[in-house]
C-alpha positions as CSV (number, residue, x, y, z in Angstrom):
1,M,13.0,-39.5,100.1
2,I,16.8,-39.3,99.8
3,R,18.4,-42.2,101.7
4,K,21.6,-41.0,103.2
5,T,24.5,-43.4,103.4
6,V,27.8,-43.9,105.0
7,P,30.3,-43.0,102.3
8,G,33.2,-45.3,101.8
9,T,31.7,-48.1,103.8
10,G,29.2,-49.4,101.2
11,A,29.2,-50.3,97.5
12,K,32.1,-52.6,98.5
13,P,33.8,-54.2,95.5
14,G,34.5,-57.9,95.7
15,L,31.8,-58.9,98.2
16,H,29.7,-62.0,97.6
17,P,26.6,-61.3,95.4
18,R,24.3,-62.5,98.3
19,N,26.0,-60.3,100.9
20,R,23.5,-57.8,102.3
21,H,26.2,-55.2,102.8
22,R,27.4,-54.8,99.2
23,E,25.7,-51.4,98.9
24,R,26.3,-48.2,100.9
25,Y,24.8,-48.3,104.3
26,D,21.3,-46.9,104.7
27,I,21.7,-44.5,107.6
28,P,18.0,-43.9,108.4
29,A,17.4,-47.6,108.5
30,L,20.3,-48.2,110.7
31,V,19.3,-45.4,113.1
32,E,15.7,-46.7,113.1
33,A,17.0,-50.2,114.1
34,C,19.5,-48.8,116.6
35,P,18.8,-45.2,117.8
36,E,22.1,-45.2,119.8
37,L,24.0,-45.0,116.6
38,S,22.8,-41.4,116.0
39,P,25.2,-39.6,118.4
40,F,28.2,-41.2,116.6
41,L,27.2,-39.7,113.2
42,R,29.3,-36.9,111.8
43,P,29.6,-35.2,108.5
44,N,32.4,-36.0,106.1
45,P,34.0,-33.3,103.9
46,L,31.0,-33.6,101.5
47,G,28.5,-33.1,104.3
48,E,27.3,-36.7,104.2
49,P,26.9,-38.7,107.4
50,T,29.6,-41.1,108.5
51,I,31.3,-42.3,111.7
52,D,34.8,-42.1,113.0
53,F,36.2,-45.6,112.3
54,A,39.0,-44.9,114.8
55,D,36.5,-44.7,117.6
56,P,35.9,-48.2,119.1
57,A,32.5,-47.2,120.6
58,A,31.3,-45.9,117.2
59,V,32.5,-49.1,115.4
60,R,30.8,-51.3,118.0
61,T,27.6,-49.4,117.8
62,L,27.6,-49.5,113.9
63,N,27.9,-53.3,114.2
64,R,25.0,-53.4,116.7
65,A,23.0,-51.4,114.2
66,L,23.9,-53.6,111.2
67,L,23.0,-56.8,113.1
68,A,19.7,-55.3,114.3
69,S,18.7,-53.9,110.9
70,A,19.9,-56.7,108.6
71,Y,19.4,-59.8,110.8
72,G,17.0,-58.8,113.6
73,I,19.7,-59.4,116.3
74,R,18.9,-57.5,119.5
75,G,21.1,-56.8,122.5
76,W,24.4,-57.4,120.7
77,D,27.3,-56.0,122.7
78,L,30.9,-56.8,123.7
79,P,32.9,-56.5,126.9
80,G,35.7,-53.9,126.6
81,G,38.7,-55.1,124.6
82,F,37.2,-58.0,122.8
83,L,37.4,-58.3,119.0
84,C,34.7,-56.3,117.2
85,P,34.4,-58.0,113.8
86,P,33.5,-56.1,110.6
87,V,30.2,-57.5,109.7
88,P,30.4,-57.4,105.8
89,G,33.6,-59.5,105.7
90,R,32.3,-62.0,108.2
91,A,29.1,-62.4,106.3
92,D,31.2,-63.1,103.1
93,Y,32.8,-66.1,104.6
94,L,29.4,-67.6,105.4
95,H,28.1,-67.0,101.8
96,H,31.2,-68.6,100.3
97,L,30.9,-71.5,102.7
98,A,27.2,-71.9,101.6
99,D,28.5,-72.1,98.0
100,L,31.0,-74.8,99.0
101,L,28.2,-76.8,100.5
102,A,25.7,-76.2,97.7
103,T,24.3,-79.1,95.7
104,G,22.8,-78.4,92.3
105,G,23.7,-74.7,92.6
106,S,21.4,-74.1,95.6
107,P,22.9,-73.2,99.0
108,P,21.7,-75.6,101.7
109,R,19.3,-74.2,104.3
110,G,17.7,-75.3,107.5
111,P,18.6,-76.7,110.9
112,G,19.9,-80.0,109.4
113,V,23.0,-78.1,108.3
114,R,25.2,-78.1,111.4
115,I,28.4,-75.9,111.4
116,L,31.3,-75.9,113.9
117,D,32.7,-72.5,114.6
118,V,36.2,-72.8,116.1
119,G,36.9,-69.7,118.2
120,V,33.4,-68.3,118.3
121,G,34.5,-65.3,120.4
122,A,32.6,-62.9,122.5
123,N,30.8,-61.6,119.4
124,A,29.4,-64.9,118.1
125,I,29.2,-63.3,114.7
126,Y,29.3,-66.4,112.4
127,P,26.5,-68.3,114.2
128,L,24.3,-65.2,114.5
129,V,24.6,-64.3,110.8
130,G,24.7,-67.9,109.6
131,H,21.5,-68.9,111.4
132,R,19.7,-65.8,110.3
133,E,20.8,-66.1,106.6
134,Y,20.5,-69.9,106.2
135,G,18.7,-71.3,109.2
136,W,21.8,-73.4,110.0
137,T,22.6,-74.6,113.5
138,F,26.0,-74.1,115.1
139,L,28.4,-75.3,117.7
140,G,30.7,-72.5,118.8
141,T,33.8,-73.3,120.8
142,D,36.3,-71.0,122.6
143,I,39.1,-71.2,125.1
144,D,38.0,-68.1,127.0
145,P,35.1,-68.4,129.5
146,A,34.5,-64.6,129.4
147,A,34.1,-64.7,125.6
148,L,31.5,-67.5,126.0
149,A,29.7,-65.6,128.7
150,S,29.3,-62.6,126.4
151,A,28.1,-64.9,123.5
152,R,25.6,-66.5,125.8
153,A,24.2,-63.1,126.8
154,I,23.6,-62.3,123.2
155,L,21.8,-65.6,122.6
156,A,19.7,-65.1,125.7
157,A,18.5,-61.7,124.4
158,N,17.2,-63.3,121.2
159,P,14.4,-65.9,121.6
160,G,15.2,-69.1,119.7
161,L,18.9,-68.6,119.3
162,E,19.8,-70.7,122.3
163,D,18.1,-73.7,120.6
164,A,20.0,-73.1,117.4
165,I,23.5,-72.2,118.7
166,E,25.3,-74.3,121.2
167,L,28.5,-73.1,123.0
168,R,31.3,-75.2,124.5
169,L,34.5,-74.3,126.4
170,Q,37.7,-75.8,125.0
171,K,39.6,-76.5,128.2
172,D,42.9,-77.3,126.5
173,P,44.2,-74.3,124.5
174,R,46.6,-76.5,122.6
175,R,43.8,-78.5,121.0
176,I,41.2,-77.4,118.5
177,L,38.8,-80.3,117.8
178,A,39.8,-82.8,120.5
179,G,37.9,-82.2,123.8
180,V,35.0,-80.3,122.3
181,V,33.9,-82.4,119.4
182,L,32.2,-85.5,120.9
183,P,32.8,-89.1,119.6
184,G,30.6,-89.7,116.6
185,E,29.6,-86.0,116.3
186,T,29.5,-84.7,112.7
187,F,29.1,-81.4,110.9
188,E,28.6,-80.2,107.4
189,A,31.6,-77.9,107.8
190,C,33.8,-76.2,110.3
191,M,34.9,-72.6,110.0
192,C,37.6,-70.6,111.8
193,N,39.1,-67.1,111.9
194,P,42.5,-68.0,113.4
195,P,44.8,-65.6,115.3
196,F,47.1,-64.5,112.5
197,H,49.9,-62.7,114.4
198,G,52.8,-64.7,115.7
199,S,53.6,-62.6,118.8
200,P,52.2,-59.7,120.9
201,A,54.8,-57.4,119.2
202,E,53.6,-58.4,115.7
203,A,49.9,-57.8,116.9
204,R,50.9,-54.3,118.2
205,E,52.5,-53.4,114.9
206,G,49.5,-54.6,113.0
207,T,47.3,-52.3,115.1
208,Q,49.6,-49.4,114.5
209,R,49.4,-50.0,110.8
210,K,45.6,-50.0,110.9
211,W,45.7,-46.6,112.7
212,R,48.1,-45.1,110.2
213,N,45.7,-46.2,107.5
214,L,43.0,-44.3,109.3
215,G,45.2,-41.2,109.4
216,R,46.1,-41.4,113.0
217,S,49.7,-41.2,114.3
218,S,49.2,-43.5,117.3
219,A,46.9,-46.2,118.5
220,P,46.0,-45.8,122.2
221,V,43.1,-48.3,121.7
222,L,42.1,-50.9,119.1
223,N,39.3,-49.7,116.9
224,F,38.2,-53.2,116.2
225,G,39.5,-54.5,119.6
226,G,40.9,-57.9,120.1
227,Q,43.1,-59.4,122.8
228,G,45.3,-62.3,123.6
229,A,44.4,-65.5,121.7
230,E,42.0,-63.5,119.4
231,L,45.0,-61.8,117.9
232,W,48.1,-64.0,118.2
233,C,49.5,-67.4,118.9
234,E,53.0,-68.8,118.7
235,G,53.7,-69.3,115.0
236,G,50.7,-67.3,113.9
237,E,47.9,-68.5,111.6
238,V,50.2,-71.0,109.8
239,A,50.9,-72.8,113.1
240,F,47.3,-72.6,114.2
241,V,45.8,-73.9,110.9
242,G,48.6,-76.5,110.8
243,R,47.4,-77.9,114.1
244,M,43.8,-77.8,112.8
245,V,44.9,-79.8,109.7
246,E,46.6,-82.4,111.9
247,E,43.6,-82.9,114.1
248,S,41.3,-83.0,111.1
249,A,43.3,-86.0,109.8
250,E,42.6,-87.7,113.2
251,R,38.9,-87.1,112.8
252,P,38.4,-87.0,109.0
253,D,34.7,-88.0,109.2
254,C,33.6,-85.3,111.6
255,C,33.3,-82.6,109.0
256,R,32.4,-82.8,105.3
257,W,34.5,-79.7,104.8
258,F,37.1,-78.3,107.1
259,T,37.7,-74.6,106.4
260,S,39.7,-71.6,107.8
261,L,40.4,-68.1,106.9
262,L,44.0,-67.1,106.0
263,S,44.8,-63.4,106.2
264,K,48.2,-63.5,104.6
265,S,48.9,-64.8,101.1
266,A,52.3,-66.1,102.4
267,S,50.5,-68.4,104.7
268,L,48.9,-70.4,101.9
269,P,51.9,-72.5,100.7
270,P,52.9,-73.9,104.1
271,V,49.3,-74.7,104.8
272,Q,48.9,-76.5,101.5
273,A,52.1,-78.4,102.3
274,A,50.5,-79.5,105.6
275,L,47.4,-80.6,103.8
276,R,49.5,-82.8,101.4
277,R,51.3,-84.4,104.4
278,A,47.9,-85.0,106.0
279,G,46.5,-86.7,102.9
280,A,43.6,-84.4,102.3
281,G,41.9,-85.6,99.2
282,R,40.0,-82.4,98.4
283,V,41.5,-78.9,98.7
284,R,40.0,-75.6,97.6
285,V,41.1,-72.0,98.0
286,V,38.5,-69.3,97.8
287,E,39.8,-65.7,97.3
288,M,37.9,-63.0,99.0
289,S,38.2,-59.2,98.9
290,Q,36.6,-56.1,100.5
291,G,37.9,-53.0,98.9
292,Q,41.7,-53.2,99.1
293,K,41.6,-55.9,101.8
294,R,42.4,-59.4,100.5
295,S,42.0,-62.7,102.3
296,R,41.2,-66.3,101.4
297,I,39.4,-69.4,102.7
298,V,41.3,-72.7,102.5
299,A,38.9,-75.7,102.5
300,W,39.8,-79.4,102.7
301,G,38.2,-82.8,103.1
302,F,39.2,-86.4,103.2
């Protein structure tokens, strides 16, 4: 039987060797796992099935299908406007984190590996994929009660996840670790996908640029969603990760490795300078790519 795929969304160069999404998407398997994907399929110029990546509902349903097919996650959904993360790239962060934690070349597995997800969001993507891939347990934090309510609904729809993934509200949006990490609480690592824009105007321009790349002249909606603190904070990702670095120096023993994504290459030098000022004894930078998209993980410890 010929297995039809979504052209242009699989066989992704640069993804981690353990990433389940390196190859082109298996459309029959995705539709079998998530029948509601079927109405969004459309032929490309070669007559092969694909989806309209400028359609937020199509992107959200593709994510639901990927999570159901690859990881057995049921009932995944998002309230309107929240960030809909591209699953392959998010999975890559987790696999590179597993390599960072590896001893003797083998990634650690099991519930004894506890990970802190700063800004878990309404999608809870890192805990969901990390638990399914490696059996890790997670604490996810967020400043938005609505985001946490969405994440809790996803956990409740999947037996066993509520025992593996804990969620906490960060009541002070100016703080990152303080107020949600308890005294004496420790983690193998923390991870973070910080808001990388420095203002709402910069976030809007980024959205317009994505739509132009999709061949559209305007962006009435966000194809991957996102709002408020998910997309921007004063000073952008440099300021956010800078605060994270400062707080990690106050609690150096709470994580074996502190890590964060950095979307912009220009953000790396000021973050590295902040790490030197904080006295981080271990610093690593892991480059990542998915097609033409480039990003990096900065990791540090004391």
